[in-house]
Each structure stands twice: as structure tokens, then as C-alpha cells.
C-alpha positions in Angstrom: 19.3 11.5 10.0 16.0 11.2 8.4 14.7 9.6 5.0 13.4 11.4 2.2 10.3 9.6 1.2 7.9 9.9 -2.0 5.2 8.0 -2.9 4.1 8.7 -6.6 0.8 7.5 -8.2 -0.1 8.3 -11.6 -2.8 11.0 -10.4 -1.1 12.5 -7.3 1.9 12.8 -5.3 0.6 10.9 -1.8 3.8 12.0 0.4 6.8 14.0 -0.3 8.5 14.6 3.1 10.8 13.3 5.5 10.3 10.4 7.7 12.2 8.4 10.4 11.0 4.9 9.2 8.9 2.9 6.7 7.6 -0.2 6.5 6.6 -1.2 2.8 4.4 -4.5 1.7 7.0 -5.9 -0.8 5.8 -9.0 -3.0 8.1 -11.1 -0.4 6.8 -9.7 2.7 7.2 -6.1 5.0 10.3 -4.5 4.5 11.3 -2.1 7.2 13.7 0.9 5.7 15.7 3.2 8.2 18.1 5.9 7.4 21.5 4.2 6.2 19.7 1.5 4.6 21.7 -0.2 1.6 20.6 0.7 -2.0 17.7 -1.5 -2.9 15.1 -1.7 -5.7 11.9 -4.2 -4.9 8.5 -4.7 -6.0 5.6 -3.6 -3.8 2.5 -5.7 -3.5 -0.9 -4.2 -3.0 -0.9 -3.5 0.7 -0.7 -0.8 3.8 2.8 1.0 3.9 3.6 2.7 7.3 5.3 5.8 7.4 6.7 7.2 10.9 7.4 10.8 10.9 7.6 13.1 14.0 7.0 10.0 16.3 3.4 9.4 14.4 2.6 6.7 12.0 0.6 7.3 9.2 -0.8 4.1 7.0 -0.9 4.2 3.2 -2.7 1.8 1.0 -0.5 1.1 -1.8 -2.0 -0.8 -5.0 1.5 -2.2 -6.4 4.6 -0.7 -7.7 8.3 -0.4 -7.2 10.1 1.0 -4.6 13.8 2.4 -4.9 16.3 3.1 -1.8 19.5 5.3 -2.2 21.1 7.6 -0.2 18.5 7.9 2.2 16.0 8.7 -0.3 13.2 6.5 -0.7 11.0 7.0 -4.1 7.9 4.9 -4.4 6.5 4.7 -7.6 2.9 2.8 -7.7 -0.4 2.3 -9.5 -2.5 3.8 -6.7 -2.0 5.2 -3.4 -4.5 6.7 -0.7 -3.5 7.8 2.6 -5.4 6.1 5.3 -7.2 9.4 6.5 -8.4 10.1 3.1 -10.5 6.8 3.2 -14.0 6.5 4.1 -14.2 3.5 6.5 -18.1 2.7 5.9 -17.3 2.9 2.0 -14.3 0.6 2.5 -16.0 -1.8 4.5 -18.7 -2.1 1.5 -16.3 -2.3 -1.2 -14.8 -5.5 1.0 -17.8 -7.2 1.1 -18.7 -6.6 -2.3 -15.0 -7.9 -3.2 -15.9 -10.8 -0.8 -19.3 -11.7 -2.6 -17.7 -11.5 -5.9 -15.0 -14.2 -4.9 -17.7 -16.4 -4.1 -19.5 -16.1 -7.2 -16.8 -16.5 -9.7 -16.6 -19.8 -11.4 -13.5 -21.9 -10.2 -12.7 -22.7 -14.3 -12.8 -18.7 -14.9 -9.3 -18.1 -14.0 -9.2 -14.5 -15.3 -12.2 -13.7 -13.4 -11.0 -15.3 -10.3 -7.6 -13.4 -10.5 -9.2 -10.2 -11.0 -11.7 -10.7 -8.1 -8.8 -11.7 -5.6 -7.0 -8.6 -6.7 -10.4 -6.4 -6.0 -10.5 -8.6 -2.4 -6.6 -7.6 -2.0 -7.3 -3.7 -2.5 -10.4 -3.7 -0.4 -8.6 -5.2 2.5 -5.6 -2.8 2.1 -7.8 0.2 2.0 -9.7 -0.6 5.1 -6.7 -1.7 6.9 -5.0 1.9 6.0 -8.4 3.7 7.2 -8.1 1.8 10.8 -11.4 -0.2 10.1 -9.0 -3.3 10.6 -9.7 -6.8 8.6 
């Protein structure tokens, strides 16, 4: 039996198909979901979601949100999402370098700028990982 998985961002639906298994980046760590999973509502962190459909794994960069699991249906509402195959690896590497530079330039006293820089770094890492460029 398969899961019905929907990944919905504000501007598009990134995934709407069946899957055998998914791995989500939750705020408490990685969470694997198979068919028959108990009902669940969880917060998602910025990171890479992995979907296994037809014995192939697909990586999707998620930019935080929520996931609900119930009756073999997984609804994932996120602030942003992008399939790894749609991400330009070179652009992702450039974004990661810029984010790392920004983190190094932020004053330790400026908590808001520090938090924004760390979030930008986390987003850049997730996109690069989803694209297969490692990080």
C-alpha cells in the first residue's frame, strides 16, 4: 500500500503523487514515514525531504512548515520548496558561499542579523544538498 503525498508551497505544488516512503526534516530530527503510520502533526525544519516512489529517491528542499499524516495521506505545507532536479548546483554553491560570508560578517551583538544570516545559511545548505552538490 502506498502513501499519498502532497508538498504544497505558497506559489506551487511541488509533489502530488504516491510514494512508498518519505523522510522529513522535522524540528526534532529526521522522521521516516511508511504506509500505516500513526496519525501525526509535526513542525518541519529547513532541510531536505526524501521521497521514494517507484524505487527511486527524489530530494526536495523544504524551507520550514508543517506535515500532517493520517490514513496513508501526508500533507506537507511549507514556506518554500524546490525539487533537487530543478536546482542549479552552481547557483546553489554560490548562494552557500555568500551565506557563509554573511555569517562571518555579522556582528555577534546583532541578534536579529545573526539569526537571519544563520537561516540563509541553512536554506543554502538544504538547496545544495537537494541538488546533489553535497554540503
